[in-house]
N, C-alpha and C positions, 0 to 999 in steps of 0.2 A: 568526443565521447571513445574510452577504448576499452580492451577488454584484458588488461595487465593489470587492476589493479586489484593492491595486494591490502586486507582486512588487517588496519591498525587499531592500536589499544587504546587509542585516543576515540575521545567517544563523539560522533557528529551529533545525536539527538543527546540528549540527557533533559529530567524532568524529576525535580526534586521537593515534596513537600509539598504537593500543589493541593490547591482549595478550592474551589468554585462552587457559589451559589447562583442558582435561579430562581427567580419568582421565589423567593421566600427558602425551597426546596433546596438542598443540600444535596450535591450532583456527584462531588469528588470529594474524598477530604484523604490529603497524606498521604498522596497517589507518588508512587519512584517508581522510575524507568528509565531505560536508557538504551541506546540500540548504535555499536559500532561501525563507521566508514564500512560498507560492503556486507553488512550483516541484513538477514534477514528475520525478520521479528514479529510476529503474531499476537494477536488482543484476542480471545472469547471472552466470552464474558455473557450472564442473562441479559436479556430485550430493557433497554431499559436503565442499564447500570452505568453508565454514562463513556460507553466507547467513542462513541459519535461527539460527546462533548468536549473530550480530549484530542479529537481532531478541531475540534471549533476552536482550542485554545491556540494549537499547532500551531493554524491558516490565520490566526489571528479574527476570527470572528466572534470569538469570545473571552471575556476581559477575569481572567481567576482572581480569588481575593486575594491570594497568594503562592505563595511557589517561585522556586528558580527555573526558568526554561529557557536551555540554549539550544545554539545549531551550531555545529563544529564549534564551543566555546564561548560565543558570540550571546549575551543576554539576548533573548524573542523580543520583551518588553511591551508585548501586542502590535508589533508591526508585523505587516502584512504582505506576501508574498517571498517568503524566507523558507518554501516549502513549494512542493509540487503536489498537485492534490488531485486524484482520482476518485469520484461520486461513486455510489452503486448502480444510476442509471448511465448511461454512457454521454448523455448530454450533446449529442451530435446534431449539428444543425442542417434540417430538411434541406433545406434550400442553399447551404452550402456544399459545392463537390467535397470528396474525400482530402482531395491535396487541402483545399483551403479551409477545411477543417483543421488538418495537423497543423497548417501557421495560427489557428489562435492566440493559443496561448503565447504565442513568443509577441503578434501584433500587440494584444494587450497591452505587452509590455514594453511598446515602444516602437522595434523591431519592423520594419521596414517587411514589408510583403514577398517582396522579392527574394532578400535578403533570407527572408522564415522561410521561403522555398527552396533555397537553397542546402537550406541546415535540414530541414525533413529529409528531403530527398534522398541521400544517403539508408536512411532508414528506412525506405521503403521495403526493399528486399529482405531485409532483415525481418521483418515484422510482418512477412505476406499480404503486401498491400500494395505490389510492382504490376503494373497493368493496370490499376483500378480507380489512378487520378481522377481523374474527370465525371466515376461514379459518384451517384450520389446516397446517401446513408440507406437510405429506404431500399436502395437496392443491393446491398449489403447481407450477409449472414450475421447471425449475432456474435457471432465467434468472430467476426472480421468486423462487427462492429467495436466491439471489448480492446481488440489489437490497436484500430485508428486507437478510441480513445487513453489506452498506454501512449501508445508514442505521441502524440497529442499533450501527454503531461511528462515525459522521459524528455524531449526534447527543449523543456523551459533547464532541462542543467542546472536545478537544484540540488542542494547535497542529500534531500531527504524526499523520498515518495511515498505519500499518505496514501493509501490504495483501501477503500471502503468496500469491502465487498462487492469487490467488483466482477463476479460473477456467479453472483447470486441470483438475478433472472434468466438464467439459462438451465436449458435443460440436463438433464444428469448426465448423457454423454456427451454432448457440447462441453460440461462443465467439466470434464476428465480430460476432456483435451486441452482444455484451455490451461488448466493447470499445470501440465506436463509443459506445456511450450512456455510459460512463464516461469518453471522453476529453468528449460533450458533457456529461455535470456536472461534469466540474471545471470546463471552460468557464465553467460560470456558478456555483459555486462558489468555486472557487481552494483548494483546502485544497494544504496542505502533504503531498506524498505521497513516501511512500517504495514501492516496489513490487519484490519477490522475482519472476522468471520465471525459464523457460526458454526462453521462446518469442524469440528473435528481433523479431523481427519485432512482434510487440508491442511490447518493450519500445521500436523505436524510432517506431511508431506513435502511442503514449500518452507519451514523456516528451520535457522537456527537455533530459536530461541524462542517460549509462548511464554507470555504472560497470562493468567484466567484471574479477572478478575472481579473481587467478590458482589451480591447487590449489593442497590444504591445503599448508599453514597461509596464509590468505587474507590476500593484501595488495594493494593495487589495479593489475592490469597494464596496464590503460589504462580513461583520461575521457575519454568522447565527447561532444559538443555534440551535437544534430539541432535544427536551425535551420529546419527547413520549416514554415512558413508554418501559423499557427492561422485557424482550426478547420479541421481536418484531418480529410479525410473520404476512402472505399474506396478511391476513385480513387488516392490518393497512392503506394498499392502497387504499382501500376503504373508509376510515375515511375519511367525510368531510373537518377535520381540517388539514389532511397531503395534499389534496387535493390545501386546500388554501393557503400550506406555498409553494408547487410546482409550482402554480402560480405564486405569489411571488419571487420566484426564479426565472423562466421563465423570467419576468420581468425584475428583474437586470441584466441577462445574454444578454437581447436584447437591454437594455438601455432606 
């Protein structure tokens, strides 16, 4: 994992003409979406609009009716294990130490535990977890648990990270701190990220582009480029241009 990755014009993630029906109900219709390598992209939309279903297609948990879905140009074809997925809850196992939780994703993929530990150890310090390897999840703060969950996700070294409202359960102050921390970590590692959030401010603060989904069945109602300079700081939120863009996105969401 390096910090000098250059954003390419090649698409790491490409979804074209995606249709999904679940239980006879159309959930996604004609969805087009893409993320370039090293790009941070967010998805906003009403509850039940098909955001998590779209993630389900990318993880292989949901089979679409039709559509072309590619990771680094290679058709997904319903195959699981092509992306790294972080759910809304940290899903840390309380009976495993922090270190053994961090290696879990790699172990599931067939990596021996000793090799998995060597892979995650260099990430402990930048993720703020150095010295907590032998702790158990209940001994960690909410923010630390989320950092551990994200480390476990990125350690799998997949071309795309899917983050499903990773900070939704945190209090406002911790959430703000975690948003700033994630922006700093993304600046360092330049992962390709697709983030689901209901927080417009979070999406604009973190993202290069934002997709606004329509009510179900999901389609792209708006695609918004966020061109504020990086690295970003909390002061950006007080910028009148940021406030104006936030108001515009809210208008898009409420129709």
